[in-house]
C-alpha positions in Angstrom: -22.5 -19.4 9.9 -25.7 -20.8 11.2 -28.2 -22.2 8.7 -30.0 -19.2 7.0 -28.5 -16.8 9.6 -27.8 -14.6 6.5 -29.5 -14.8 3.2 -28.1 -13.1 0.1 -29.9 -11.2 -2.6 -28.0 -10.3 -5.8 -29.2 -7.3 -7.8 -28.6 -8.4 -11.3 -31.2 -6.4 -13.3 -29.1 -3.5 -14.6 -29.2 -2.6 -18.3 -25.5 -2.3 -18.7 -26.0 0.3 -21.5 -22.5 1.6 -21.3 -21.3 -1.8 -22.5 -23.0 -1.0 -25.7 -23.6 -4.0 -28.0 -22.4 -6.5 -25.5 -25.7 -6.1 -23.6 -28.3 -5.5 -26.3 -29.4 -9.1 -26.0 -27.6 -10.3 -22.8 -27.9 -8.9 -19.2 -24.7 -7.3 -17.9 -24.1 -9.9 -15.2 -24.0 -12.6 -18.0 -21.3 -10.9 -19.9 -18.1 -12.9 -20.3 -14.9 -12.1 -18.4 -11.5 -13.7 -17.8 -11.4 -16.3 -20.5 -14.3 -18.5 -19.4 -16.2 -16.8 -16.7 -19.3 -14.7 -16.6 -19.5 -11.6 -14.3 -22.3 -13.2 -12.1 -19.9 -16.1 -11.2 -18.0 -13.8 -8.8 -20.8 -12.8 -6.3 -22.2 -16.4 -6.6 -18.9 -18.0 -5.9 -18.2 -15.5 -3.0 -21.5 -16.6 -1.5 -20.7 -20.3 -1.8 -17.2 -19.8 -0.4 -18.6 -17.7 2.5 -21.0 -20.4 3.6 -24.2 -18.7 2.4 -26.7 -21.4 1.5 -29.6 -19.5 -0.1 -29.1 -16.9 -2.8 -31.8 -14.9 -4.6 -30.8 -13.5 -8.0 -33.0 -10.6 -9.0 -33.0 -10.3 -12.8 -34.8 -7.9 -15.1 -33.5 -6.7 -18.5 -32.6 -9.2 -21.3 -32.7 -11.9 -18.6 -33.5 -15.1 -20.6 -29.9 -16.3 -20.8 -29.0 -15.1 -17.3 -32.1 -16.8 -15.8 -31.3 -20.2 -17.4 -27.6 -19.9 -16.4 -28.2 -19.0 -12.8 -30.8 -21.8 -12.5 -28.0 -24.3 -12.7 -27.2 -23.8 -9.0 -25.0 -26.9 -8.9 -22.3 -24.9 -10.7 -21.6 -23.1 -7.4 -22.2 -26.1 -5.1 -25.6 -24.6 -4.0 -27.8 -27.5 -5.0 -28.2 -29.5 -1.8 -31.5 -30.0 0.1 -30.9 -26.9 2.3 -29.4 -24.6 -0.3 -30.1 -23.1 -3.7 -29.9 -20.2 -6.1 -33.3 -18.8 -7.0 -34.1 -16.6 -9.9 -36.5 -13.8 -8.9 -38.2 -11.5 -11.5 -40.3 -8.4 -11.1 -44.0 -8.8 -10.6 -46.3 -6.9 -12.9 -47.6 -3.6 -11.5 -51.2 -3.1 -12.7 -50.9 0.7 -12.2 -47.7 1.0 -14.3 -48.0 -1.9 -16.7 -44.3 -2.6 -16.4 -42.4 -5.7 -15.2 -39.5 -3.7 -13.7 -38.1 -2.8 -10.4 -38.5 0.9 -9.6 -35.2 1.0 -7.8 -32.7 -1.1 -5.8 -34.9 -1.0 -2.6 -38.0 -1.9 -4.6 -36.2 -5.0 -5.9 -35.9 -6.2 -2.4 -39.4 -5.0 -1.4 -41.0 -7.0 -4.1 -39.4 -10.1 -2.8 -40.1 -9.8 0.9 -42.2 -13.0 0.9 -39.3 -14.9 -0.4 -36.9 -13.6 2.3 -39.5 -14.1 5.0 -39.8 -17.8 4.1 -36.2 -18.3 5.3 -36.6 -15.9 8.3 -32.9 -14.7 8.2 -31.5 -12.6 11.0 -29.3 -10.7 8.5 -29.8 -9.8 4.8 -26.8 -9.5 2.5 -27.5 -7.4 -0.6 -25.0 -7.5 -3.5 -24.5 -5.9 -6.9 -24.3 -8.6 -9.5 -21.9 -6.8 -11.9 -18.6 -6.4 -10.1 -15.4 -8.4 -10.3 -13.9 -9.2 -6.9 -13.4 -11.9 -4.2 -14.8 -11.2 -0.7 -15.5 -13.4 2.4 -18.9 -12.2 3.4 -18.7 -14.1 6.7 -15.9 -11.8 7.8 -18.0 -8.8 6.9 -20.8 -10.3 9.0 -18.5 -10.8 11.9 -17.6 -7.0 11.7 -21.3 -6.2 11.6 -21.9 -8.2 14.7 -18.8 -6.8 16.5 -20.1 -3.3 16.1 -23.7 -4.2 16.8 -24.6 -2.4 13.6 -28.0 -1.9 12.1 -26.3 -1.8 8.7 -22.8 -2.3 7.3 -21.7 -1.1 3.9 -18.5 -2.4 2.2 -16.3 0.4 1.0 -13.0 0.9 -0.6 -10.8 3.9 -1.4 -11.0 5.2 -4.9 -9.0 8.1 -6.5 -10.5 11.4 -5.5 -11.0 12.3 -9.2 -13.3 9.3 -9.5 -15.2 9.7 -6.2 -18.1 11.6 -7.7 -19.1 8.5 -9.6 -19.9 6.6 -6.4 -21.9 6.7 -3.2 -19.3 8.3 -0.8 -19.1 7.6 3.0 -17.9 10.0 5.6 -17.0 8.2 8.8 -15.7 8.9 12.3 -12.6 7.4 13.8 -14.5 4.2 14.8 -15.7 3.6 11.2 -19.2 4.7 12.0 -20.9 6.3 9.0 -21.9 9.9 9.8 -22.7 11.0 6.3 -23.6 9.4 3.0 -23.5 11.3 -0.3 -24.8 9.7 -3.5 -22.5 10.7 -6.4 -21.5 14.1 -4.8 -20.2 16.8 -7.1 -17.6 17.7 -4.4 -16.9 14.6 -2.4 -15.5 15.0 1.1 -13.8 11.6 1.2 -12.8 8.8 -1.2 -14.5 5.9 0.6 -16.8 4.6 -2.1 -19.7 2.2 -1.6 -19.1 -1.2 -3.3 -22.8 -1.9 -3.5 -22.5 -4.6 -0.8 -24.7 -4.2 2.3 -25.6 -6.2 5.4 -28.8 -5.2 7.2 -30.6 -6.5 10.2 -33.6 -8.0 8.4 -36.3 -7.0 10.8 -35.3 -3.3 10.8 -34.8 -3.2 7.0 -38.2 -5.0 6.4 -40.0 -2.3 8.3 -38.3 0.4 6.4 -39.0 -1.3 3.0 -42.7 -1.6 3.8 -42.8 2.2 4.7 -40.8 3.0 1.5 -43.2 1.0 -0.7 -46.1 3.2 0.5 -44.2 6.5 0.0 -45.2 8.1 -3.3 -42.2 10.6 -3.1 -39.5 7.9 -2.8 -37.1 6.7 -5.5 -37.2 3.3 -3.8 -33.4 3.3 -3.8 -31.0 2.3 -1.1 -28.6 5.2 -1.8 -31.2 7.8 -2.2 -33.8 6.8 0.3 -33.1 3.9 2.7 -29.6 4.7 3.9 -30.3 8.5 4.2 -33.4 7.7 6.3 -31.3 5.3 8.6 -28.8 8.1 9.1 -31.5 10.6 9.9 -33.0 8.3 12.4 -29.6 7.8 14.1 -29.3 4.2 13.3 -25.8 2.6 13.7 -24.2 2.3 10.2 -20.6 1.2 9.8 -18.2 1.1 6.9 -16.4 -2.2 6.3 -13.1 -1.3 4.4 -12.1 -3.8 1.7 -8.6 -3.8 0.4 -8.6 -6.5 -2.3 -9.2 -6.4 -6.0 -12.5 -4.9 -7.0 -13.6 -3.7 -10.4 -16.8 -2.1 -11.6 -16.9 -3.3 -15.2 -19.5 -0.8 -16.4 -17.8 0.4 -19.6 -15.9 -1.2 -22.5 -12.7 0.4 -21.3 -13.1 -0.9 -17.7 -14.1 -4.4 -18.9 -10.9 -4.4 -21.1 -8.8 -3.2 -18.2 -10.2 -5.9 -15.9 -9.2 -8.6 -18.3 -5.8 -7.0 -18.9 -5.2 -7.1 -15.1 -5.1 -10.9 -15.4 -1.8 -10.6 -17.4 0.0 -9.6 -14.3 1.3 -12.8 -12.6 0.9 -11.0 -9.3 -2.6 -9.7 -9.9 -4.7 -9.5 -6.7 -7.6 -11.4 -8.2 -5.6 -14.6 -8.8 -8.2 -16.9 -10.5 -5.9 -19.9 -9.8 -6.2 -19.6 -6.1 -7.4 -23.0 -4.9 -8.5 -21.7 -1.5 -11.1 -19.4 -3.1 -12.4 -20.9 -6.3 -14.5 -19.0 -8.8 -17.0 -21.5 -10.1 -18.5 -21.3 -13.6 -20.0 -23.4 -16.4 -18.0 -26.5 -17.3 -17.7 -26.3 -21.1 -16.5 -29.4 -23.0 -13.9 -28.3 -25.4 -10.5 -29.4 -26.8 -7.3 -28.3 -25.1 -5.6 -25.1 -26.3 -3.5 -25.4 -29.4 -0.4 -23.3 -30.2 0.9 -23.8 -33.7 4.6 -24.5 -34.5 5.1 -21.1 -36.1 2.9 -19.1 -33.7 4.3 -16.3 -31.5 2.8 -15.8 -28.1 4.1 -13.2 -25.6 2.4 -12.2 -22.3 -1.0 -13.7 -23.0 -3.8 -15.2 -20.9 -5.1 -18.2 -22.9 -8.1 -20.4 -22.0 -9.1 -23.9 -23.1 -10.1 -24.5 -26.8 -8.0 -21.6 -28.0 -6.2 -22.1 -31.3 -3.2 -19.8 -32.2 -1.3 -20.0 -35.5 -0.5 -16.3 -35.7 0.9 -13.8 -33.3 -0.6 -12.8 -29.9 0.9 -10.1 -27.7 -0.3 -8.8 -24.4 -3.8 -10.1 -24.9 -6.6 -12.3 -23.3 -8.2 -15.1 -25.4 -11.4 -16.7 -24.3 -12.6 -20.3 -24.8 -12.6 -21.3 -28.4 -11.0 -18.2 -29.8 -9.0 -18.7 -33.0 -6.1 -16.6 -34.4 -5.1 -17.9 -37.8 -1.8 -17.9 -39.6 -0.3 -14.4 -40.2 -2.9 -12.7 -38.0 -1.8 -10.4 -35.2 -3.6 -9.7 -31.9 -2.1 -6.9 -29.8 -3.4 -5.4 -26.5 -6.8 -7.0 -27.1 -9.5 -9.1 -25.5 -10.9 -11.9 -27.8 -14.2 -13.3 -26.5 -15.4 -16.9 -26.9 -15.6 -18.3 -30.4 -14.2 -15.2 -32.1 -12.1 -15.8 -35.2 -9.2 -13.7 -36.4 -8.6 -14.7 -40.0 -5.3 -14.9 -41.9 -3.4 -11.6 -42.0 -5.9 -9.7 -39.9 -4.6 -7.2 -37.3 -6.4 -6.5 -34.1 -5.0 -3.7 -31.8 -6.5 -2.3 -28.5 -9.8 -3.9 -29.1 -12.4 -6.0 -27.5 -13.8 -8.5 -30.0 -17.2 -9.9 -29.0 -18.4 -13.5 -28.9 -18.4 -15.4 -32.2 -17.4 -12.3 -34.2 -15.2 -13.0 -37.3 -12.5 -10.5 -38.3 -11.9 -11.1 -42.1 -8.7 -11.8 -43.9 -6.2 -8.8 -43.8 -8.8 -6.6 -42.0 -7.5 -4.1 -39.5 -9.4 -3.0 -36.4 -8.2 -0.7 -33.6 -5.2 1.6 -33.3 -2.1 1.4 -31.1 -2.5 4.9 -29.6 -6.3 5.1 -29.4 -7.7 6.9 -26.4 -10.5 4.3 -25.9 -10.8 0.6 -26.6 -12.8 -0.3 -29.7 -15.6 -2.8 -29.3 -16.0 -5.1 -32.4 -19.5 -6.6 -32.0 -20.2 -7.6 -35.6 -18.3 -9.4 -38.4 -15.6 -7.3 -40.2 -15.0 -7.9 -43.9 -11.6 -8.7 -45.2 -9.2 -6.0 -46.2 -7.4 -5.4 -49.5 -5.6 -8.4 -50.9 
């Protein structure tokens, strides 16, 4: 890929309200995943591995931690003279008095000057809150091969879930002939992954027009893409078949972590050919006590286990004390499960302490319980 042939912009400003207390003080892309990673590590690592040198990260809600984290661009090998990760925040609008982006398209529009400074031929736009690996250079090659004005990455989803997504209807060549944003009765199951490649000159013109349209939602799915289709632009669907997870709920975040317990999982965080880079935390090695019982667990550095852990994921520095039981659960960094406590089908947030003999979660619960504050000990 030529220098600055394609620039990436990561939309990382969502509230993540369905993750409840995990995102009251932390932006969704900064939420922990997979023992030691943060969600934002995945699109950033994908960019680095795909040969993209310049990445803008557009933050918004509860962004203090995320901004400082992203600013350490050396984590992803993007700290050379000609590369970098740049934090971009909304500019204040005097007429609204809010420092927010009005929509996904507005987020790009407000940063046109930043993009123009690099004069890319193509612009890659990414959601910052999905777990997946993708070689964007292959998607760009597909975009060029079809001489597309825009290319949207898609993947098949179960038809019963299709109404949650932007759905593509395509012809036999993969050309998008219809786009429906969260349709009540979807006509296909090809869902948008929130990954777009646009020809920058064309998109720039459309964004400028959109900024001046008082009736627009300033959104790619609602405004920009429908307009491109109405104007008979060439839009193509790029089908992706690898692992991809939208971790927008507590249950889906738990499921994504549980997927790591399968030794044949598609994500494969140990793949040396496609590394996922993250913060290098100094900590002691994991410790498994002499009387501990561990069965089917994903354990990261700094974890201490003296009790029982079954079918669970333990993040950096998590502690399971003697007599404690952790079953079908995700234990985030620094969380402590005290003596005799039992944790079942739960997601325990960072640094939370489950008191002695306390019990949280149930074996047959329909949904995963989030434990985001300390739990007092149970009866002695």
